[in-house]
C-alpha positions, 0 to 999 in steps of 0.5 A, a space after each residue: 500499500 502507498 502512503 500518501 505524505 501529508 503536508 510538512 509539519 511546522 518546526 519545533 517550537 520554543 517553550 514560550 511558543 508552546 505555552 503561548 499557543 493562541 488556544 486559550 481553551 482546553 487543548 483536550 477534553 473528555 466528557 462521559 467517555 465509556 469503553 467496553 470490551 464485550 461485557 467488560 466495561 473499561 471506562 465509565 463516564 470519564 471526564 478530564 481536561 487538559 490545558 496546553 503546557 500542562 502534565 496530568 498523570 493517571 494513576 491506579 491499579 493494572 486493569 483500572 483503564 489508564 492505557 484504554 483511556 490513552 488509546 481512545 484519546 489516540 483514536 486507536 480505540 473507538 469510544 462507546 459513548 461520550 465526546 473527546 475533544 482535541 484542539 476544538 474538534 470533536 475527534 470521535 465524530 466518525 467523519 474525522 480522519 483519525 490519521 490526521 488526528 494521530 499525526 498531531 499527537 505523539 505516542 509512546 508505548 510501554 515496549 518501545 515498539 522500535 523497528 528492528 531492521 531500521 537504524 535509530 536515525 530511521 526509526 525517528 525520521 521514518 513518520 517525519 517522511 511518510 506521514 508529514 511529507 518532510 524531505 529526506 535532508 530536513 528529516 534527517 536534520 530534525 532527527 539528529 537535532 532530537 536524538 541530541 536533545 535526548 542525549 543520543 546523537 551518538 547512537 543515531 546509526 546503531 540498531 535498537 538491538 544494540 541500545 539499552 532499554 532505557 536508550 530504546 524508550 529515549 528513541 521512542 520519545 524522540 520519535 514522537 517528539 520530532 513531529 512537533 506534537 501538540 499533545 504527548 501520551 505516555 502509556 507507562 514508559 518505564 514499566 519494561 526497564 530494568 529499575 537502573 535504567 528508570 530515572 534516565 527516562 524519567 529525568 527526560 520527561 521532567 525536562 519536557 515538562 519544564 519545556 512546556 510540552 503537554 503531556 498525559 501519561 500513566 505511571 506507578 512512579 509516585 514520586 515522579 508523578 508528585 514532581 512533575 504533574 499538574 493534576 493527578 487522576 486515581 482511576 478505580 474500575 474505569 472510573 476517575 475516583 479522585 482527581 487534584 493537585 499531587 499534593 491533594 492526591 498523592 500527598 493527602 488523598 481523600 477517598 479510601 480506595 485512593 488511599 489504599 491504592 497508594 498504601 500498597 504502592 508505598 508498601 
């Protein structure tokens, strides 16, 4: 199948430009979102809003709906009910071009999902060329700059199998960032890493937060969540049971289910 390149994506914006985007309303909003797989209800009436430049962290036990929520936002899953609005558009409308919406988001998965037959720079620039229509020379220039940004410029010619897990995940983050997405979705990006490699990825995400990159992510790293999140959402059984600042939800939770979850995490 031949892929038709889309129009070239804009150059990377500075942190000031990211925070000064003309949209003063929410970048992303979910209203009454429901999702089931057969008889199993995964998301129940989820409401959530994210403003440009915010970092929103989802916490909760495995199976609580965190990953499914991210996949619904990225239109990898079709919601059963409710509305998801992104950049002022209802992206749950069947007439919306899902590929075009996804080109405005960057998603990073638990398992890196790098192409093993491509070198690092090839992985980072593939979507730039095939989806965003960026020429090979410009794509390479932008790709190398992004690899330098994540501390892996010297690995541009390496294959994924030659990298550590932390390095592979940083390549995956570079691949998602290089197209200058409006929103980054990060699905438990440290869960597959050895403990000694987790810090390098969390440090990078902390830097991105400081640069004004809008992020929606899930994690079990409570210290990281408390440091970077503008708001934390605790999910249980497909619902947001508690939502607020990190100091409130993690430091002084009001709901018994939240307290029970955090006590298990800290045990």
